[in-house]
C-alpha positions as CSV (number, residue, x, y, z in Angstrom):
1,M,0.0,0.5,0.1
2,I,1.5,3.3,-0.8
3,N,-0.5,7.0,0.0
4,V,-0.9,9.5,-2.8
5,D,-2.3,12.3,-1.7
6,G,-3.4,11.3,1.4
7,R,-5.4,8.4,-0.2
8,R,-4.6,4.8,-0.7
9,V,-3.4,3.1,-3.4
10,D,-3.5,-0.6,-3.8
11,Y,0.5,-1.3,-4.0
12,T,1.7,-5.0,-3.8
13,E,5.4,-6.4,-5.0
14,S,7.9,-10.3,-5.4
15,G,10.3,-10.7,-7.1
16,D,13.9,-9.2,-8.6
17,G,14.6,-8.1,-11.9
18,P,13.0,-5.9,-14.7
19,A,9.6,-4.1,-13.0
20,V,6.5,-5.6,-15.0
21,L,3.3,-3.3,-13.2
22,F,0.4,-5.7,-13.7
23,I,-2.8,-3.0,-14.1
24,P,-6.1,-5.0,-13.2
25,G,-9.7,-3.6,-15.1
26,S,-13.1,-3.0,-13.9
27,F,-14.6,-5.4,-10.8
28,S,-10.9,-6.1,-10.4
29,T,-7.6,-6.9,-8.0
30,P,-3.7,-7.6,-7.9
31,A,-5.6,-10.9,-7.7
32,A,-6.6,-11.2,-11.0
33,W,-3.2,-11.9,-12.5
34,T,-2.1,-14.3,-10.1
35,N,-1.7,-17.5,-11.9
36,I,0.0,-15.4,-15.2
37,R,2.5,-14.8,-12.4
38,K,3.1,-17.7,-11.6
39,L,3.4,-18.9,-15.0
40,L,5.9,-16.6,-15.9
41,P,9.6,-17.2,-15.8
42,Q,11.2,-15.4,-11.8
43,T,13.1,-13.4,-13.0
44,Y,11.3,-10.3,-13.5
45,R,9.6,-7.6,-10.5
46,F,5.9,-8.4,-10.4
47,V,4.3,-5.0,-9.4
48,G,0.2,-5.5,-9.0
49,T,-2.2,-2.3,-8.5
50,S,-6.1,-1.4,-8.3
51,L,-7.8,1.3,-10.5
52,C,-9.5,4.1,-8.5
53,G,-12.2,2.5,-6.1
54,Y,-11.1,-1.4,-6.0
55,G,-8.7,-3.2,-3.6
56,S,-8.3,-0.5,-0.8
57,T,-7.0,2.1,-3.9
58,E,-9.5,4.7,-2.6
59,E,-11.9,6.4,-5.5
60,T,-11.5,9.7,-5.5
61,R,-13.3,10.3,-8.8
62,S,-17.4,11.7,-8.6
63,L,-20.5,12.2,-11.4
64,E,-18.9,15.6,-11.3
65,D,-15.3,14.9,-11.9
66,F,-13.7,10.9,-13.2
67,G,-11.5,12.6,-15.4
68,M,-8.6,9.8,-16.9
69,K,-6.6,12.0,-14.9
70,H,-7.5,10.6,-11.3
71,L,-6.5,6.9,-12.5
72,I,-3.2,8.2,-14.5
73,R,-2.1,9.9,-11.5
74,N,-1.6,6.3,-9.0
75,I,-0.3,5.1,-12.1
76,E,2.1,7.8,-12.0
77,A,2.4,7.2,-7.6
78,V,3.1,3.2,-8.7
79,V,6.0,3.8,-10.9
80,K,7.5,6.5,-9.0
81,E,7.8,4.1,-6.2
82,I,8.8,0.9,-8.4
83,G,11.7,3.8,-8.6
84,E,13.1,3.0,-12.3
85,P,11.3,1.7,-16.4
86,V,8.4,-0.2,-16.0
87,H,6.7,-2.6,-18.1
88,L,2.9,-2.0,-18.5
89,V,0.7,-4.8,-18.3
90,G,-3.1,-4.2,-18.4
91,H,-6.3,-6.3,-19.1
92,S,-10.0,-4.8,-20.5
93,F,-10.2,-0.8,-18.6
94,G,-6.4,-1.9,-17.4
95,G,-5.4,-2.3,-20.5
96,T,-6.8,1.7,-21.6
97,V,-4.9,2.9,-18.5
98,A,-2.3,1.8,-19.4
99,F,-2.2,3.5,-23.4
100,A,-3.3,6.8,-21.0
101,S,-0.7,6.4,-18.6
102,A,2.1,5.9,-21.2
103,L,0.4,8.6,-23.5
104,T,1.8,10.7,-20.8
105,R,4.9,10.4,-21.0
106,A,5.4,11.4,-17.2
107,F,7.6,7.9,-16.9
108,D,9.7,5.2,-18.4
109,V,8.0,3.1,-20.2
110,L,10.0,-0.5,-21.8
111,S,6.8,-2.1,-22.9
112,I,2.8,-2.3,-23.1
113,A,1.3,-5.7,-23.1
114,T,-2.5,-5.4,-22.8
115,F,-5.7,-8.2,-23.2
116,E,-8.5,-6.7,-24.5
117,A,-7.4,-3.5,-23.5
118,N,-10.6,-0.9,-24.8
119,P,-10.5,2.4,-25.4
120,L,-14.0,3.4,-26.9
121,A,-12.9,6.1,-28.9
122,L,-11.3,4.6,-31.2
123,I,-14.1,3.0,-32.4
124,C,-15.7,5.8,-34.3
125,E,-11.9,6.2,-35.5
126,R,-12.9,3.0,-37.2
127,G,-16.2,4.9,-38.7
128,H,-18.1,2.8,-36.7
129,Q,-21.1,5.5,-35.3
130,Q,-23.9,3.9,-34.5
131,L,-21.9,1.2,-32.6
132,F,-20.5,3.6,-30.5
133,D,-24.0,4.8,-29.5
134,A,-24.9,1.3,-29.0
135,T,-22.2,0.8,-26.6
136,K,-23.0,3.7,-25.4
137,G,-26.5,2.4,-24.8
138,V,-25.1,-0.4,-23.0
139,A,-23.5,1.7,-20.2
140,A,-27.0,3.9,-19.5
141,E,-29.1,0.8,-19.3
142,F,-26.2,-0.4,-16.4
143,E,-26.2,2.7,-14.7
144,A,-30.1,3.0,-14.7
145,A,-29.8,-0.3,-13.7
146,F,-27.8,0.7,-11.1
147,N,-30.4,3.5,-10.3
148,E,-32.9,1.4,-9.9
149,G,-31.7,-0.6,-7.2
150,E,-31.3,-3.8,-9.2
151,R,-29.0,-7.2,-8.0
152,D,-27.1,-8.2,-10.4
153,A,-26.8,-4.6,-12.8
154,P,-23.3,-6.1,-13.1
155,S,-24.2,-8.6,-14.8
156,R,-25.5,-6.0,-18.1
157,I,-21.9,-5.4,-18.2
158,I,-20.4,-9.1,-17.7
159,D,-22.5,-10.2,-20.0
160,F,-21.8,-7.6,-22.6
161,W,-17.9,-8.4,-22.9
162,D,-18.3,-11.9,-21.9
163,G,-20.6,-13.0,-23.2
164,C,-24.3,-14.0,-21.6
165,G,-25.2,-15.9,-19.1
166,S,-21.2,-15.2,-18.1
167,F,-21.9,-13.1,-14.7
168,D,-23.9,-16.2,-13.5
169,G,-21.6,-18.6,-14.2
170,M,-19.1,-16.5,-11.9
171,P,-18.6,-18.0,-8.2
172,D,-20.7,-16.0,-5.9
173,S,-17.7,-14.1,-4.2
174,V,-16.6,-12.8,-7.7
175,Q,-21.0,-11.8,-8.2
176,E,-20.2,-10.0,-4.9
177,Y,-17.5,-8.1,-5.3
178,C,-18.7,-7.0,-9.1
179,R,-22.6,-5.9,-6.6
180,K,-20.4,-3.8,-4.4
181,T,-18.0,-1.7,-7.0
182,S,-21.4,-1.4,-9.0
183,F,-20.5,2.7,-8.4
184,T,-17.4,2.5,-9.3
185,N,-18.0,0.6,-13.0
186,V,-20.6,3.5,-13.8
187,L,-17.6,5.4,-12.7
188,D,-15.6,3.6,-14.9
189,W,-18.0,4.1,-18.2
190,H,-18.0,7.6,-17.4
191,T,-14.1,7.9,-17.8
192,A,-13.7,5.9,-20.5
193,F,-16.1,7.8,-22.6
194,N,-14.6,10.6,-21.8
195,F,-10.5,9.3,-23.1
196,N,-10.9,10.7,-26.4
197,A,-6.7,10.0,-27.5
198,K,-6.9,9.7,-30.7
199,M,-5.4,7.3,-33.1
200,S,-2.8,9.6,-34.2
201,D,-1.6,9.9,-30.5
202,Y,-1.3,5.5,-30.8
203,A,0.7,6.2,-33.4
204,A,3.1,8.1,-31.3
205,L,4.5,5.2,-29.2
206,S,7.6,3.9,-29.9
207,V,8.0,1.5,-27.4
208,P,6.5,-2.6,-28.3
209,V,2.9,-3.1,-27.6
210,L,1.3,-6.8,-27.1
211,L,-2.6,-6.5,-28.0
212,A,-4.3,-9.5,-27.5
213,R,-8.3,-10.8,-28.3
214,G,-9.8,-14.0,-27.4
215,T,-11.5,-15.7,-30.6
216,H,-14.9,-14.8,-29.0
217,A,-14.4,-10.9,-28.5
218,N,-17.1,-9.0,-28.6
219,I,-17.9,-6.5,-32.5
220,Q,-16.6,-3.7,-30.2
221,M,-13.0,-5.6,-29.1
222,I,-12.6,-6.5,-32.2
223,E,-13.0,-3.1,-33.8
224,I,-11.1,-1.3,-31.0
225,T,-7.8,-3.8,-31.8
226,E,-7.5,-3.4,-35.3
227,A,-7.5,0.5,-34.3
228,L,-4.1,-0.3,-32.4
229,K,-2.9,-2.5,-34.8
230,A,-3.8,0.0,-37.3
231,C,-1.9,2.7,-35.7
232,I,0.8,1.5,-33.2
233,P,4.4,1.2,-35.1
234,N,5.7,-1.5,-33.3
235,N,3.1,-4.2,-32.5
236,N,2.9,-7.6,-32.1
237,S,-0.8,-9.2,-32.0
238,A,-2.5,-12.6,-30.6
239,V,-6.2,-14.1,-30.6
240,I,-6.1,-16.8,-27.7
241,Q,-8.0,-19.6,-29.0
242,G,-11.8,-19.9,-27.3
243,A,-11.1,-17.0,-25.1
244,S,-13.7,-14.6,-24.1
245,H,-12.3,-10.9,-22.1
246,S,-11.8,-12.8,-19.1
247,L,-9.4,-14.5,-20.9
248,I,-6.5,-13.4,-18.2
249,T,-8.5,-15.6,-15.5
250,S,-10.3,-18.5,-18.3
251,H,-6.6,-18.0,-20.4
252,S,-4.1,-17.8,-17.5
253,K,-1.9,-20.7,-19.3
254,G,-2.1,-19.1,-23.3
255,C,-1.7,-15.6,-21.7
256,A,1.3,-16.0,-20.0
257,S,3.0,-17.7,-22.5
258,L,2.5,-14.9,-24.9
259,L,3.7,-12.3,-22.1
260,S,6.4,-14.1,-21.0
261,E,7.4,-14.4,-25.0
262,F,6.7,-11.0,-25.6
263,L,8.4,-9.6,-22.5
264,K,11.4,-11.8,-23.1
265,I,12.3,-10.5,-26.4
266,N,11.7,-6.9,-25.1
267,M,14.0,-7.0,-21.9
């Protein structure tokens, strides 16, 4: 745990070697990366954190102030604590935060590995305004359901990204955590729609980037990944067979193998 402007931010660390910072997505904590870390060569300094409002990281956003700056500030503080250049690894919204943080150029990034990162503005740049509007509709319906007290409102988001029935298939403890952090996810959507980095911004990234998604990714995820592939100059892309959005837990072996090779090449 570290302190950022008087508020707690998750910080876990183990091992020695080049620093690898794992950023989990929404409804998640550093525990999401446990299996992948175990499967990687134990020659790295593994660091984990949580996004605003998850794990032990305190929420600093509100419906009036939800900019990406809140999440970037925490990542910058974590990297300052690490004290050396880092390899960023992010899943879902955590991948978006990894990109947003790297684009500030406030600290030295060695590489960026993402698993279904979802910067939503890229859907529009691909010329799919209707798809973007449909995605906003999903988020609006989720927020309305939450405000109306719908117990399983998070299922609308989990099933959107991972496929129908995915929420029901989760362990009870995970379902309950999603319910507990529903408002945080409402804020995540506001933050995500407010983050408007363009393909030209990503094109300026000079570090190696890994773009991984599952074969069962939804159409939004496919379009986002294709946009990133089209604009990031030094990228490697991969598709994890049989996986959907929660691939880092459902297909941790395949993800770890992919990440291990990527880190090895970019040491």
